[in-house]
C-alpha positions as CSV (number, residue, x, y, z in Angstrom):
1,M,8.8,-36.8,-71.8
2,S,10.3,-34.7,-68.7
3,R,8.4,-34.0,-65.8
4,T,7.1,-30.3,-64.8
5,H,7.6,-29.7,-60.9
6,T,4.8,-28.1,-59.0
7,P,5.2,-25.9,-56.0
8,L,4.7,-28.9,-53.5
9,D,7.1,-31.3,-55.1
10,R,10.3,-29.1,-55.5
11,P,13.6,-31.1,-55.6
12,R,14.9,-31.2,-51.7
13,S,18.3,-29.1,-52.8
14,T,15.9,-26.0,-53.5
15,L,13.9,-26.1,-50.4
16,R,16.9,-26.1,-48.6
17,R,18.2,-23.0,-50.1
18,G,14.8,-21.6,-49.8
19,R,15.4,-22.8,-45.6
20,R,18.7,-21.1,-45.3
21,L,17.9,-18.0,-46.6
22,A,14.7,-17.6,-44.8
23,A,17.0,-18.0,-41.7
24,T,19.5,-15.7,-42.8
25,A,16.6,-12.8,-43.2
26,V,15.3,-13.8,-39.4
27,A,18.4,-13.7,-38.3
28,T,19.5,-10.1,-39.9
29,A,16.0,-8.7,-38.9
30,L,16.8,-10.1,-35.2
31,V,19.8,-8.0,-35.2
32,L,18.5,-4.8,-36.8
33,T,15.7,-5.2,-34.0
34,G,18.3,-5.7,-31.1
35,A,20.7,-2.7,-32.6
36,G,17.3,-0.5,-32.1
37,C,16.8,-1.6,-28.9
38,G,20.3,-0.8,-27.9
39,L,18.9,3.0,-28.2
40,L,16.5,2.8,-25.8
41,D,18.1,0.5,-23.3
42,D,22.1,0.4,-21.8
43,G,21.9,-3.5,-21.4
44,E,21.6,-3.9,-17.7
45,G,17.7,-3.5,-17.6
46,G,17.8,0.4,-16.2
47,D,15.7,3.0,-17.4
48,P,16.6,5.1,-20.5
49,A,19.4,7.9,-20.4
50,P,17.4,11.1,-20.4
51,A,18.1,13.6,-23.3
52,P,20.1,16.7,-22.2
53,S,17.8,19.4,-21.4
54,A,17.8,23.1,-22.3
55,A,19.5,25.4,-20.1
56,T,16.8,27.0,-17.8
57,S,17.0,30.1,-16.0
58,A,17.9,30.1,-12.1
59,A,15.4,29.5,-9.4
60,P,15.1,32.0,-6.6
61,T,15.9,31.0,-3.6
62,F,13.5,32.7,-1.6
63,D,10.3,31.5,-2.1
64,S,7.5,33.8,-3.0
65,Q,4.1,32.9,-4.5
66,F,4.4,36.6,-5.7
67,T,7.3,36.0,-7.6
68,R,6.7,33.0,-8.5
69,D,2.6,33.5,-9.9
70,G,2.9,37.5,-10.4
71,T,0.1,38.2,-8.0
72,F,-0.9,37.3,-4.3
73,Q,-3.9,36.9,-2.5
74,S,-4.8,35.9,1.0
75,H,-8.3,35.2,2.7
76,I,-8.0,36.1,6.5
77,Q,-10.8,35.6,9.1
78,L,-10.7,37.1,12.7
79,A,-11.8,35.0,15.4
80,T,-13.6,38.2,16.4
81,A,-15.5,38.3,13.4
82,P,-16.2,34.4,11.8
83,G,-17.8,34.5,8.4
84,V,-16.3,37.6,7.4
85,D,-13.4,37.1,4.8
86,F,-10.6,39.4,4.5
87,V,-8.9,39.6,1.3
88,Y,-5.7,41.1,0.4
89,T,-4.2,41.3,-3.6
90,L,-1.3,42.1,-4.5
91,Y,0.2,42.5,-7.9
92,P,3.1,44.3,-10.0
93,T,2.5,47.4,-12.0
94,K,3.0,47.5,-16.0
95,S,5.7,50.0,-14.5
96,T,8.0,46.8,-14.0
97,P,5.7,43.9,-14.6
98,R,8.0,40.9,-14.9
99,T,9.0,39.8,-10.9
100,N,11.9,37.6,-12.2
101,E,13.8,40.7,-13.4
102,W,12.9,42.5,-10.0
103,Y,17.1,43.5,-8.8
104,P,18.6,44.8,-5.8
105,S,18.9,48.3,-7.3
106,G,16.2,50.4,-8.7
107,G,12.5,51.1,-8.1
108,K,9.9,48.1,-8.2
109,Y,6.3,48.9,-8.2
110,F,3.5,47.2,-6.9
111,S,-0.3,47.6,-5.9
112,F,-2.3,46.5,-3.5
113,T,-6.1,45.9,-2.5
114,L,-8.0,45.2,0.6
115,Q,-11.7,44.0,0.8
116,A,-14.2,42.7,2.8
117,Y,-16.8,39.9,2.0
118,D,-19.5,38.9,4.5
119,L,-19.4,35.1,3.4
120,D,-22.4,34.3,6.0
121,R,-24.7,36.4,3.1
122,D,-24.4,35.0,-0.8
123,L,-22.2,37.7,-2.9
124,R,-25.5,38.9,-4.9
125,D,-27.5,39.4,-1.5
126,P,-28.9,42.8,-0.9
127,F,-26.2,45.2,0.4
128,A,-28.4,46.1,3.2
129,T,-28.2,42.4,4.6
130,K,-24.2,42.3,4.9
131,R,-22.3,43.4,8.0
132,K,-20.1,46.8,7.3
133,V,-16.5,46.7,7.8
134,Y,-14.4,50.0,7.9
135,L,-10.9,50.3,7.8
136,S,-9.3,53.1,9.8
137,R,-5.7,52.7,9.2
138,I,-3.4,51.0,7.1
139,A,0.3,50.0,7.7
140,V,3.5,48.3,5.8
141,R,6.4,47.5,6.6
142,S,9.5,45.5,5.2
143,A,12.5,43.7,5.8
144,T,15.2,42.2,3.7
145,T,16.8,38.4,3.7
146,T,20.5,38.4,2.1
147,S,22.6,35.8,1.2
148,A,25.3,36.3,4.2
149,G,23.1,37.1,6.8
150,G,23.9,41.1,6.6
151,A,21.9,43.7,8.1
152,T,17.8,43.8,7.5
153,Q,16.9,46.8,5.5
154,S,13.3,48.9,4.9
155,P,13.4,49.6,1.5
156,Y,9.4,50.2,1.4
157,K,7.0,51.8,4.5
158,L,3.6,52.7,5.0
159,N,1.6,53.9,7.7
160,A,-1.6,56.3,7.1
161,K,-5.1,56.9,7.6
162,A,-6.8,54.7,4.8
163,A,-9.6,57.3,3.9
164,K,-6.8,59.7,2.5
165,I,-4.7,57.3,0.2
166,T,-7.2,55.2,-1.0
167,F,-7.1,55.5,-4.9
168,D,-10.8,56.4,-4.4
169,P,-10.9,60.4,-3.5
170,Q,-14.7,60.2,-2.1
171,P,-14.5,56.7,-0.1
172,V,-17.8,55.9,1.9
173,T,-16.1,56.9,5.4
174,T,-17.7,57.2,9.0
175,A,-16.1,57.8,12.5
176,Q,-15.0,53.9,12.3
177,G,-13.0,54.8,8.8
178,M,-13.7,53.8,5.2
179,L,-16.2,51.3,4.1
180,I,-14.4,47.9,2.7
181,T,-17.2,45.6,2.5
182,S,-17.7,44.3,-0.8
183,P,-18.8,44.9,-3.3
184,K,-19.3,48.9,-2.6
185,G,-16.4,49.2,-0.6
186,A,-12.7,48.7,-1.2
187,F,-9.0,50.2,-0.1
188,E,-6.8,50.8,-3.5
189,L,-3.0,52.0,-3.3
190,R,-1.0,52.2,-6.5
191,N,2.1,52.3,-8.0
192,Q,3.8,51.6,-5.2
193,E,7.7,51.8,-5.2
194,I,10.1,49.0,-3.3
195,G,13.5,51.1,-3.2
196,D,17.0,50.0,-3.6
197,V,18.5,47.5,-1.6
198,S,21.8,45.6,-0.9
199,A,23.8,43.7,-3.6
200,D,23.7,40.2,-1.6
201,T,19.8,40.6,-1.2
202,V,17.4,37.2,-2.1
203,G,14.3,38.6,-1.1
204,L,12.1,40.9,1.3
205,T,9.0,40.4,3.3
206,L,6.3,43.0,2.9
207,T,4.0,43.0,6.3
208,F,0.5,44.7,6.3
209,T,-1.5,45.6,9.2
210,A,-4.9,46.9,8.5
211,V,-7.0,48.2,11.4
212,V,-10.3,47.5,11.2
213,A,-13.8,47.7,12.7
214,I,-16.1,44.9,12.0
215,E,-20.3,45.2,12.6
216,T,-21.4,42.3,14.8
217,K,-24.7,42.2,13.0
218,A,-26.1,43.7,9.7
219,G,-27.7,47.5,10.7
220,S,-26.6,47.2,14.1
221,G,-24.4,49.8,14.4
222,R,-22.4,47.8,16.9
223,F,-18.8,47.0,16.2
224,T,-15.8,44.9,17.0
225,K,-12.3,45.8,16.7
226,G,-9.4,43.8,15.3
227,K,-6.2,43.7,13.1
228,V,-5.3,42.3,9.9
229,V,-2.1,41.2,9.5
230,Q,-0.5,39.5,6.4
231,D,3.0,38.5,5.3
232,V,3.6,38.5,1.5
233,P,7.4,37.2,0.9
234,I,8.8,38.7,-2.7
235,A,12.2,37.3,-4.5
236,I,14.7,39.5,-5.6
237,F,17.6,38.1,-8.2
238,A,21.1,38.9,-8.1
239,S,21.9,41.5,-11.1
240,E,24.2,44.3,-11.7
241,S,22.0,45.8,-13.7
242,P,19.2,47.9,-12.5
243,T,15.7,46.9,-12.2
244,Q,14.2,48.5,-15.6
245,A,11.0,50.7,-15.0
246,Q,8.6,51.8,-17.8
247,S,7.1,55.0,-17.9
248,I,3.2,54.4,-17.6
249,P,0.3,56.5,-18.4
250,V,-1.4,58.1,-15.0
251,N,-4.3,56.1,-15.0
252,A,-2.1,52.4,-15.4
253,N,-1.6,50.2,-13.0
């Protein structure tokens, strides 16, 4: 009677064939694995080559928080009035809302506000406990920067009595000017136009100057004078097309 082989006593030739097949499978797997690593490594131990990126729009050559963020806000304290925070806020209007499409020609529209906060008091403390701040005059001048160092232009100017031009037709006023202490007072001017500038303009700087009177102590009726000055850079992008301004409602901003 012939003997039946179990898995543990196979003929040696069968075992040798099984080992060769297993070794071949392992070698094949290593080759495939090595080929896969080649997609991630250049063979010299360096970092993988980055994938091509999609084209992006040119970055402005004139650094501007207003252009980058679509708004600008500053907090200023005068040495003569510690604890009083003057806040300028500037933003593009709905007429020309995309600041990366502000080009040399065509009107570019912005609005701005100025308020004062007595930070020696909590924001919700009674208004009578806060120092009153009054704004008498507001002035803004502008100066362009060009790529070729050309002549400076002034596409926007302002110099006026604040109470006469603020958005509120009846601001609270005294002999010191109009009230700008938050929350009951604020200066606001809407839809201001920056006009045409030369084709090589890369940016412009608006310089705001507010003439103010700050109460030395709440309810004292005694004031100290000061000027609140702030520069606001605005980038301008090269284009043969003019800035496109939209028509907006009279009460839009």
